[in-house]
Gaussian input, Z-matrix of N, CA and C with variables (Angstrom, degrees):
# hf/3-21g

backbone

0 1
 N
 C     1     B1
 C     2     B2     1     A1
 N     3     B3     2     A2     1     D1
 C     4     B4     3     A3     2     D2
 C     5     B5     4     A4     3     D3
 N     6     B6     5     A5     4     D4
 C     7     B7     6     A6     5     D5
 C     8     B8     7     A7     6     D6
 N     9     B9     8     A8     7     D7
 C    10    B10     9     A9     8     D8
 C    11    B11    10    A10     9     D9
 N    12    B12    11    A11    10    D10
 C    13    B13    12    A12    11    D11
 C    14    B14    13    A13    12    D12
 N    15    B15    14    A14    13    D13
 C    16    B16    15    A15    14    D14
 C    17    B17    16    A16    15    D15
 N    18    B18    17    A17    16    D16
 C    19    B19    18    A18    17    D17
 C    20    B20    19    A19    18    D18
 N    21    B21    20    A20    19    D19
 C    22    B22    21    A21    20    D20
 C    23    B23    22    A22    21    D21
 N    24    B24    23    A23    22    D22
 C    25    B25    24    A24    23    D23
 C    26    B26    25    A25    24    D24
 N    27    B27    26    A26    25    D25
 C    28    B28    27    A27    26    D26
 C    29    B29    28    A28    27    D27
 N    30    B30    29    A29    28    D28
 C    31    B31    30    A30    29    D29
 C    32    B32    31    A31    30    D30
 N    33    B33    32    A32    31    D31
 C    34    B34    33    A33    32    D32
 C    35    B35    34    A34    33    D33
 N    36    B36    35    A35    34    D34
 C    37    B37    36    A36    35    D35
 C    38    B38    37    A37    36    D36
 N    39    B39    38    A38    37    D37
 C    40    B40    39    A39    38    D38
 C    41    B41    40    A40    39    D39
 N    42    B42    41    A41    40    D40
 C    43    B43    42    A42    41    D41
 C    44    B44    43    A43    42    D42
 N    45    B45    44    A44    43    D43
 C    46    B46    45    A45    44    D44
 C    47    B47    46    A46    45    D45
 N    48    B48    47    A47    46    D46
 C    49    B49    48    A48    47    D47
 C    50    B50    49    A49    48    D48
 N    51    B51    50    A50    49    D49
 C    52    B52    51    A51    50    D50
 C    53    B53    52    A52    51    D51
 N    54    B54    53    A53    52    D52
 C    55    B55    54    A54    53    D53
 C    56    B56    55    A55    54    D54
 N    57    B57    56    A56    55    D55
 C    58    B58    57    A57    56    D56
 C    59    B59    58    A58    57    D57
 N    60    B60    59    A59    58    D58
 C    61    B61    60    A60    59    D59
 C    62    B62    61    A61    60    D60
 N    63    B63    62    A62    61    D61
 C    64    B64    63    A63    62    D62
 C    65    B65    64    A64    63    D63
 N    66    B66    65    A65    64    D64
 C    67    B67    66    A66    65    D65
 C    68    B68    67    A67    66    D66
 N    69    B69    68    A68    67    D67
 C    70    B70    69    A69    68    D68
 C    71    B71    70    A70    69    D69
 N    72    B72    71    A71    70    D70
 C    73    B73    72    A72    71    D71
 C    74    B74    73    A73    72    D72
 N    75    B75    74    A74    73    D73
 C    76    B76    75    A75    74    D74
 C    77    B77    76    A76    75    D75
 N    78    B78    77    A77    76    D76
 C    79    B79    78    A78    77    D77
 C    80    B80    79    A79    78    D78
 N    81    B81    80    A80    79    D79
 C    82    B82    81    A81    80    D80
 C    83    B83    82    A82    81    D81
 N    84    B84    83    A83    82    D82
 C    85    B85    84    A84    83    D83
 C    86    B86    85    A85    84    D84
 N    87    B87    86    A86    85    D85
 C    88    B88    87    A87    86    D86
 C    89    B89    88    A88    87    D87
 N    90    B90    89    A89    88    D88
 C    91    B91    90    A90    89    D89
 C    92    B92    91    A91    90    D90
 N    93    B93    92    A92    91    D91
 C    94    B94    93    A93    92    D92
 C    95    B95    94    A94    93    D93
 N    96    B96    95    A95    94    D94
 C    97    B97    96    A96    95    D95
 C    98    B98    97    A97    96    D96
 N    99    B99    98    A98    97    D97
 C   100   B100    99    A99    98    D98
 C   101   B101   100   A100    99    D99
 N   102   B102   101   A101   100   D100
 C   103   B103   102   A102   101   D101
 C   104   B104   103   A103   102   D102
 N   105   B105   104   A104   103   D103
 C   106   B106   105   A105   104   D104
 C   107   B107   106   A106   105   D105
 N   108   B108   107   A107   106   D106
 C   109   B109   108   A108   107   D107
 C   110   B110   109   A109   108   D108
 N   111   B111   110   A110   109   D109
 C   112   B112   111   A111   110   D110
 C   113   B113   112   A112   111   D111
 N   114   B114   113   A113   112   D112
 C   115   B115   114   A114   113   D113
 C   116   B116   115   A115   114   D114
 N   117   B117   116   A116   115   D115
 C   118   B118   117   A117   116   D116
 C   119   B119   118   A118   117   D117
 N   120   B120   119   A119   118   D118
 C   121   B121   120   A120   119   D119
 C   122   B122   121   A121   120   D120
 N   123   B123   122   A122   121   D121
 C   124   B124   123   A123   122   D122
 C   125   B125   124   A124   123   D123
 N   126   B126   125   A125   124   D124
 C   127   B127   126   A126   125   D125
 C   128   B128   127   A127   126   D126
 N   129   B129   128   A128   127   D127
 C   130   B130   129   A129   128   D128
 C   131   B131   130   A130   129   D129
 N   132   B132   131   A131   130   D130
 C   133   B133   132   A132   131   D131
 C   134   B134   133   A133   132   D132
 N   135   B135   134   A134   133   D133
 C   136   B136   135   A135   134   D134
 C   137   B137   136   A136   135   D135
 N   138   B138   137   A137   136   D136
 C   139   B139   138   A138   137   D137
 C   140   B140   139   A139   138   D138
 N   141   B141   140   A140   139   D139
 C   142   B142   141   A141   140   D140
 C   143   B143   142   A142   141   D141
 N   144   B144   143   A143   142   D142
 C   145   B145   144   A144   143   D143
 C   146   B146   145   A145   144   D144
 N   147   B147   146   A146   145   D145
 C   148   B148   147   A147   146   D146
 C   149   B149   148   A148   147   D147
 N   150   B150   149   A149   148   D148
 C   151   B151   150   A150   149   D149
 C   152   B152   151   A151   150   D150
 N   153   B153   152   A152   151   D151
 C   154   B154   153   A153   152   D152
 C   155   B155   154   A154   153   D153
 N   156   B156   155   A155   154   D154
 C   157   B157   156   A156   155   D155
 C   158   B158   157   A157   156   D156
 N   159   B159   158   A158   157   D157
 C   160   B160   159   A159   158   D158
 C   161   B161   160   A160   159   D159
 N   162   B162   161   A161   160   D160
 C   163   B163   162   A162   161   D161
 C   164   B164   163   A163   162   D162
 N   165   B165   164   A164   163   D163
 C   166   B166   165   A165   164   D164
 C   167   B167   166   A166   165   D165
 N   168   B168   167   A167   166   D166
 C   169   B169   168   A168   167   D167
 C   170   B170   169   A169   168   D168
 N   171   B171   170   A170   169   D169
 C   172   B172   171   A171   170   D170
 C   173   B173   172   A172   171   D171
 N   174   B174   173   A173   172   D172
 C   175   B175   174   A174   173   D173
 C   176   B176   175   A175   174   D174
 N   177   B177   176   A176   175   D175
 C   178   B178   177   A177   176   D176
 C   179   B179   178   A178   177   D177
 N   180   B180   179   A179   178   D178
 C   181   B181   180   A180   179   D179
 C   182   B182   181   A181   180   D180
 N   183   B183   182   A182   181   D181
 C   184   B184   183   A183   182   D182
 C   185   B185   184   A184   183   D183
 N   186   B186   185   A185   184   D184
 C   187   B187   186   A186   185   D185
 C   188   B188   187   A187   186   D186

   B1=1.4346
   B2=1.5259
   B3=1.2976
   B4=1.4585
   B5=1.5135
   B6=1.3245
   B7=1.4605
   B8=1.5152
   B9=1.3257
   B10=1.4573
   B11=1.5279
   B12=1.3226
   B13=1.4626
   B14=1.5272
   B15=1.3125
   B16=1.4641
   B17=1.5198
   B18=1.3231
   B19=1.4630
   B20=1.5219
   B21=1.3487
   B22=1.4601
   B23=1.5289
   B24=1.3330
   B25=1.4605
   B26=1.5184
   B27=1.3336
   B28=1.4628
   B29=1.5184
   B30=1.3171
   B31=1.4694
   B32=1.5027
   B33=1.3184
   B34=1.4637
   B35=1.5192
   B36=1.3350
   B37=1.4656
   B38=1.5263
   B39=1.3250
   B40=1.4584
   B41=1.5175
   B42=1.3265
   B43=1.4594
   B44=1.5168
   B45=1.3181
   B46=1.4578
   B47=1.5258
   B48=1.3349
   B49=1.4589
   B50=1.5255
   B51=1.3281
   B52=1.4621
   B53=1.5265
   B54=1.3162
   B55=1.4625
   B56=1.5242
   B57=1.3084
   B58=1.4652
   B59=1.5177
   B60=1.3296
   B61=1.4674
   B62=1.5238
   B63=1.3274
   B64=1.4674
   B65=1.5248
   B66=1.3385
   B67=1.4620
   B68=1.5283
   B69=1.3363
   B70=1.4705
   B71=1.5332
   B72=1.3076
   B73=1.4691
   B74=1.5277
   B75=1.3439
   B76=1.4651
   B77=1.5248
   B78=1.3203
   B79=1.4622
   B80=1.5161
   B81=1.3295
   B82=1.4622
   B83=1.5289
   B84=1.3281
   B85=1.4649
   B86=1.5300
   B87=1.3394
   B88=1.4709
   B89=1.5114
   B90=1.3312
   B91=1.4582
   B92=1.5232
   B93=1.3291
   B94=1.4600
   B95=1.5202
   B96=1.3145
   B97=1.4552
   B98=1.5214
   B99=1.3198
   B100=1.4621
   B101=1.5252
   B102=1.3242
   B103=1.4655
   B104=1.5224
   B105=1.3104
   B106=1.4582
   B107=1.5164
   B108=1.3222
   B109=1.4621
   B110=1.5305
   B111=1.3180
   B112=1.4669
   B113=1.5282
   B114=1.3384
   B115=1.4621
   B116=1.5290
   B117=1.3383
   B118=1.4630
   B119=1.5179
   B120=1.3203
   B121=1.4680
   B122=1.5220
   B123=1.3358
   B124=1.4647
   B125=1.5321
   B126=1.3335
   B127=1.4582
   B128=1.5304
   B129=1.3325
   B130=1.4720
   B131=1.5183
   B132=1.3150
   B133=1.4502
   B134=1.5232
   B135=1.3176
   B136=1.4573
   B137=1.5254
   B138=1.3315
   B139=1.4626
   B140=1.5150
   B141=1.3218
   B142=1.4608
   B143=1.5248
   B144=1.3304
   B145=1.4551
   B146=1.5161
   B147=1.3170
   B148=1.4661
   B149=1.5200
   B150=1.3188
   B151=1.4640
   B152=1.5305
   B153=1.3083
   B154=1.4564
   B155=1.5266
   B156=1.3318
   B157=1.4565
   B158=1.5103
   B159=1.3157
   B160=1.4622
   B161=1.5162
   B162=1.3181
   B163=1.4605
   B164=1.5250
   B165=1.3307
   B166=1.4570
   B167=1.5171
   B168=1.3304
   B169=1.4580
   B170=1.5189
   B171=1.3621
   B172=1.4636
   B173=1.5238
   B174=1.3199
   B175=1.4732
   B176=1.5035
   B177=1.3352
   B178=1.4566
   B179=1.5166
   B180=1.3121
   B181=1.4467
   B182=1.5083
   B183=1.3266
   B184=1.4612
   B185=1.5277
   B186=1.3493
   B187=1.4713
   B188=1.5064
   A1=107.82
   A2=116.13
   A3=121.66
   A4=106.93
   A5=117.45
   A6=120.41
   A7=109.39
   A8=116.36
   A9=120.34
   A10=112.26
   A11=117.33
   A12=121.56
   A13=111.66
   A14=115.39
   A15=122.94
   A16=107.04
   A17=116.96
   A18=122.38
   A19=108.83
   A20=115.92
   A21=121.70
   A22=108.85
   A23=117.03
   A24=120.69
   A25=107.89
   A26=115.84
   A27=122.18
   A28=108.58
   A29=116.38
   A30=120.33
   A31=110.90
   A32=117.26
   A33=123.07
   A34=112.48
   A35=118.04
   A36=120.98
   A37=110.59
   A38=114.28
   A39=122.34
   A40=105.93
   A41=117.42
   A42=122.12
   A43=110.55
   A44=115.78
   A45=122.43
   A46=108.05
   A47=115.74
   A48=121.86
   A49=109.29
   A50=116.50
   A51=122.19
   A52=106.54
   A53=117.58
   A54=123.07
   A55=112.41
   A56=118.08
   A57=121.12
   A58=112.72
   A59=118.25
   A60=121.49
   A61=112.63
   A62=116.73
   A63=120.93
   A64=110.98
   A65=114.90
   A66=122.45
   A67=107.27
   A68=117.55
   A69=118.99
   A70=110.97
   A71=116.29
   A72=124.11
   A73=113.62
   A74=118.31
   A75=118.86
   A76=109.62
   A77=115.68
   A78=121.31
   A79=109.13
   A80=117.03
   A81=119.76
   A82=111.38
   A83=115.72
   A84=121.18
   A85=109.69
   A86=115.94
   A87=122.53
   A88=108.44
   A89=115.75
   A90=120.65
   A91=108.66
   A92=116.06
   A93=121.92
   A94=109.73
   A95=116.28
   A96=121.70
   A97=109.03
   A98=116.53
   A99=121.62
   A100=111.05
   A101=117.66
   A102=121.50
   A103=109.79
   A104=116.45
   A105=120.94
   A106=113.54
   A107=117.49
   A108=121.56
   A109=111.38
   A110=117.91
   A111=121.64
   A112=112.80
   A113=117.86
   A114=121.63
   A115=112.83
   A116=116.98
   A117=120.90
   A118=110.80
   A119=116.05
   A120=122.22
   A121=107.39
   A122=118.12
   A123=119.08
   A124=110.91
   A125=116.03
   A126=121.04
   A127=110.87
   A128=117.31
   A129=123.17
   A130=111.96
   A131=115.30
   A132=121.71
   A133=108.13
   A134=116.77
   A135=121.78
   A136=108.38
   A137=116.23
   A138=121.51
   A139=107.86
   A140=116.93
   A141=123.38
   A142=111.69
   A143=115.72
   A144=120.92
   A145=115.34
   A146=117.71
   A147=121.23
   A148=109.49
   A149=115.13
   A150=119.72
   A151=107.49
   A152=115.78
   A153=120.52
   A154=110.50
   A155=114.27
   A156=122.52
   A157=109.41
   A158=116.73
   A159=121.36
   A160=107.12
   A161=115.26
   A162=122.35
   A163=108.29
   A164=116.93
   A165=120.78
   A166=112.60
   A167=118.24
   A168=119.82
   A169=112.04
   A170=116.97
   A171=121.18
   A172=112.06
   A173=116.75
   A174=119.94
   A175=114.32
   A176=118.49
   A177=120.30
   A178=112.43
   A179=115.25
   A180=122.65
   A181=109.79
   A182=115.94
   A183=120.66
   A184=108.39
   A185=118.06
   A186=119.93
   A187=111.00
   D1=130.66
   D2=175.87
   D3=-140.97
   D4=113.85
   D5=-175.74
   D6=62.23
   D7=-121.29
   D8=178.09
   D9=-99.43
   D10=1.96
   D11=-176.11
   D12=-96.28
   D13=133.53
   D14=174.38
   D15=-107.61
   D16=123.38
   D17=-179.33
   D18=-101.39
   D19=132.69
   D20=-176.36
   D21=-134.79
   D22=129.91
   D23=172.24
   D24=-81.07
   D25=128.39
   D26=-179.51
   D27=-127.68
   D28=82.76
   D29=-179.01
   D30=65.44
   D31=-114.00
   D32=-178.03
   D33=-92.57
   D34=17.99
   D35=-177.83
   D36=-138.55
   D37=154.34
   D38=171.65
   D39=-112.80
   D40=126.87
   D41=-177.13
   D42=-118.39
   D43=147.01
   D44=177.22
   D45=-118.79
   D46=130.86
   D47=178.91
   D48=-119.81
   D49=146.35
   D50=172.65
   D51=-76.64
   D52=100.78
   D53=-172.04
   D54=-58.96
   D55=-42.41
   D56=-175.24
   D57=-72.77
   D58=-21.86
   D59=-179.43
   D60=-114.54
   D61=19.11
   D62=-177.35
   D63=-70.08
   D64=137.73
   D65=173.72
   D66=-129.04
   D67=147.15
   D68=178.04
   D69=-52.63
   D70=140.60
   D71=-179.73
   D72=67.66
   D73=14.56
   D74=177.18
   D75=-76.37
   D76=156.74
   D77=179.34
   D78=-89.52
   D79=154.93
   D80=178.99
   D81=-64.07
   D82=149.28
   D83=174.56
   D84=-68.59
   D85=-36.99
   D86=177.52
   D87=-144.43
   D88=154.42
   D89=-179.74
   D90=-147.96
   D91=134.73
   D92=-179.27
   D93=-124.58
   D94=136.91
   D95=175.61
   D96=-72.70
   D97=142.34
   D98=177.46
   D99=-110.91
   D100=15.61
   D101=177.44
   D102=-62.85
   D103=140.65
   D104=178.83
   D105=83.87
   D106=10.03
   D107=-178.35
   D108=-103.20
   D109=26.86
   D110=-175.08
   D111=-58.48
   D112=-36.17
   D113=-177.71
   D114=-88.30
   D115=-1.21
   D116=-177.09
   D117=-107.14
   D118=139.20
   D119=178.10
   D120=-117.63
   D121=122.12
   D122=-179.20
   D123=-65.61
   D124=142.44
   D125=178.35
   D126=-88.56
   D127=-3.75
   D128=178.39
   D129=55.62
   D130=37.50
   D131=177.19
   D132=-135.39
   D133=134.97
   D134=-179.03
   D135=-106.30
   D136=134.59
   D137=175.16
   D138=-132.51
   D139=118.26
   D140=-179.21
   D141=50.41
   D142=44.33
   D143=175.89
   D144=78.76
   D145=9.11
   D146=-179.23
   D147=-121.46
   D148=140.11
   D149=174.60
   D150=-98.63
   D151=140.42
   D152=-178.70
   D153=-106.07
   D154=151.66
   D155=-179.48
   D156=-125.66
   D157=149.95
   D158=171.48
   D159=-94.97
   D160=128.19
   D161=179.63
   D162=-101.49
   D163=102.25
   D164=-177.56
   D165=-71.79
   D166=-24.72
   D167=179.98
   D168=-71.93
   D169=-29.53
   D170=-179.79
   D171=-109.85
   D172=-8.89
   D173=179.05
   D174=71.12
   D175=34.01
   D176=-178.56
   D177=-144.23
   D178=-170.46
   D179=177.19
   D180=-107.97
   D181=151.68
   D182=177.52
   D183=-146.19
   D184=141.77
   D185=176.43
   D186=-83.47

């Protein structure tokens, strides 16, 4: 949760919903593909609307 946005991992996608205006069966406000993120592990923390991942192959963080 970040502000009014609820972020949900849905298989190969990350979706953002407007939490305060959510209705059952509503579509996400935004959706991002997570394909190609095999080496990245989400930190499950949102900062300024961005989710960060730990990159084990490079030993760092990436938005």
